[in-house]
C-alpha positions as CSV (number, residue, x, y, z in Angstrom):
1,M,1.5,6.8,-2.6
2,A,3.5,9.0,-0.2
3,L,6.7,7.1,-1.0
4,M,6.1,7.4,-4.8
5,D,4.7,10.9,-5.0
6,S,7.1,13.7,-4.1
7,A,4.2,16.2,-3.9
8,D,2.5,14.1,-1.2
9,S,2.6,15.7,2.2
10,S,3.9,12.5,3.8
11,H,6.6,11.9,1.1
12,R,9.5,13.2,3.3
13,R,8.4,11.0,6.2
14,A,8.1,8.0,4.0
15,L,11.6,8.5,2.7
16,E,12.9,8.9,6.3
17,L,11.2,5.8,7.4
18,T,12.4,3.7,4.5
19,A,15.9,5.0,4.8
20,G,15.9,4.0,8.5
21,F,15.2,0.4,7.5
22,G,18.6,-0.1,6.0
23,G,19.4,-2.1,2.9
24,H,18.2,-5.4,4.2
25,V,14.5,-4.8,4.4
26,V,12.2,-5.8,1.6
27,L,9.0,-3.7,1.3
28,F,5.7,-5.4,0.4
29,T,2.8,-4.1,-1.6
30,T,0.1,-5.7,-3.7
31,D,-1.1,-5.4,-7.3
32,E,-4.3,-3.9,-5.9
33,V,-2.4,-1.1,-4.2
34,L,-0.7,-0.3,-7.4
35,A,-4.0,-0.3,-9.2
36,E,-5.4,2.0,-6.5
37,H,-2.4,4.3,-7.0
38,L,-3.0,4.5,-10.7
39,S,-6.7,5.1,-10.2
40,F,-6.0,7.9,-7.7
41,F,-4.0,9.8,-10.3
42,S,-6.3,9.0,-13.3
43,P,-8.1,12.4,-13.3
44,A,-4.8,14.3,-13.2
45,H,-3.2,15.9,-16.2
46,R,-0.9,13.9,-18.5
47,Q,2.4,14.6,-16.8
48,I,1.2,13.5,-13.4
49,R,-0.4,10.4,-14.9
50,R,3.0,9.7,-16.6
51,T,4.8,10.0,-13.3
52,A,2.3,7.8,-11.5
53,F,2.7,5.2,-14.3
54,R,6.5,5.4,-14.1
55,N,6.4,5.0,-10.3
56,A,4.2,1.9,-10.6
57,Q,6.7,0.5,-13.2
58,L,9.7,1.3,-10.9
59,T,7.9,-0.4,-8.0
60,L,7.4,-3.5,-10.1
61,E,11.1,-3.5,-11.2
62,N,12.5,-2.8,-7.7
63,R,14.2,-5.8,-6.2
64,K,13.7,-4.4,-2.8
65,V,9.9,-4.4,-3.2
66,R,7.9,-7.6,-3.3
67,V,4.6,-7.0,-5.2
68,I,2.1,-9.7,-4.1
69,P,0.1,-10.6,-7.2
70,Q,-3.6,-10.2,-7.5
71,S,-5.5,-13.5,-7.6
72,H,-9.0,-14.8,-7.1
73,D,-7.8,-16.1,-3.7
74,S,-6.5,-12.6,-2.7
75,F,-9.8,-11.1,-3.8
76,L,-11.8,-13.6,-1.8
77,S,-9.7,-13.1,1.3
78,G,-10.2,-9.3,1.0
79,M,-13.9,-9.8,0.5
80,A,-14.1,-12.0,3.6
81,L,-12.5,-9.3,5.7
82,Y,-14.6,-6.6,4.1
83,G,-17.8,-8.6,4.9
84,A,-16.7,-9.2,8.5
85,R,-16.0,-5.5,9.1
86,L,-19.0,-3.8,7.5
87,D,-19.1,-1.4,10.5
88,K,-15.6,-0.1,9.8
89,G,-15.6,1.6,6.4
90,Y,-12.6,-0.3,5.1
91,S,-11.9,-0.2,1.4
92,L,-11.6,-3.5,-0.4
93,T,-8.0,-2.7,-1.3
94,D,-7.2,-2.2,2.4
95,C,-8.9,-5.5,3.2
96,V,-6.8,-7.3,0.5
97,S,-3.7,-5.6,1.9
98,M,-4.5,-6.6,5.5
99,A,-5.1,-10.2,4.5
100,A,-1.9,-10.3,2.6
101,M,0.0,-8.8,5.5
102,R,-1.4,-11.5,7.8
103,R,-0.4,-14.2,5.3
104,E,3.1,-12.8,5.2
105,G,3.4,-12.2,9.0
106,L,3.8,-8.4,8.6
107,S,2.9,-6.0,11.3
108,D,4.2,-2.6,10.2
109,V,2.5,-0.6,7.4
110,L,3.6,2.6,5.7
111,T,0.2,4.4,6.1
112,N,-1.6,6.9,8.3
113,D,-4.8,4.9,7.8
114,K,-6.4,4.2,11.3
115,H,-8.1,1.1,9.8
116,F,-4.8,-0.8,9.9
117,E,-4.4,0.0,13.6
118,Q,-8.0,-1.1,14.2
119,E,-6.9,-4.5,12.8
120,G,-3.8,-4.7,15.0
121,F,-1.2,-3.4,12.6
122,R,1.3,-0.6,13.4
123,A,0.6,2.4,11.0
124,L,4.0,4.0,10.8
125,F,2.7,7.4,9.7
126,R,0.3,7.7,12.7
127,P,1.4,9.5,15.9
């Protein structure tokens, strides 16, 4: 959300990090993350909802972003991790993302969410 939302307190940091990747890096996200993004902004007024919608559309159209499609298998892999970590407070979307990251061999994530670090990923927004 920080990368897409210029009002987000981490937006500037997200831009700095992604600019530092150079033109050869492909970013990954999931359909579930985009759904969470739109859900987050659903109570906002019309203009913010429009911006959130457009950002999701631009993400889907961006050739430098690979959006991993939602599937029953992705849901089940997220559910499996969720069930294995009932003591952690992970969201299902985070679990789906973590499972997808493992499948893709990814270790860095544009987040400040400590849950990703607890699973062995490097949260790029964390100190």
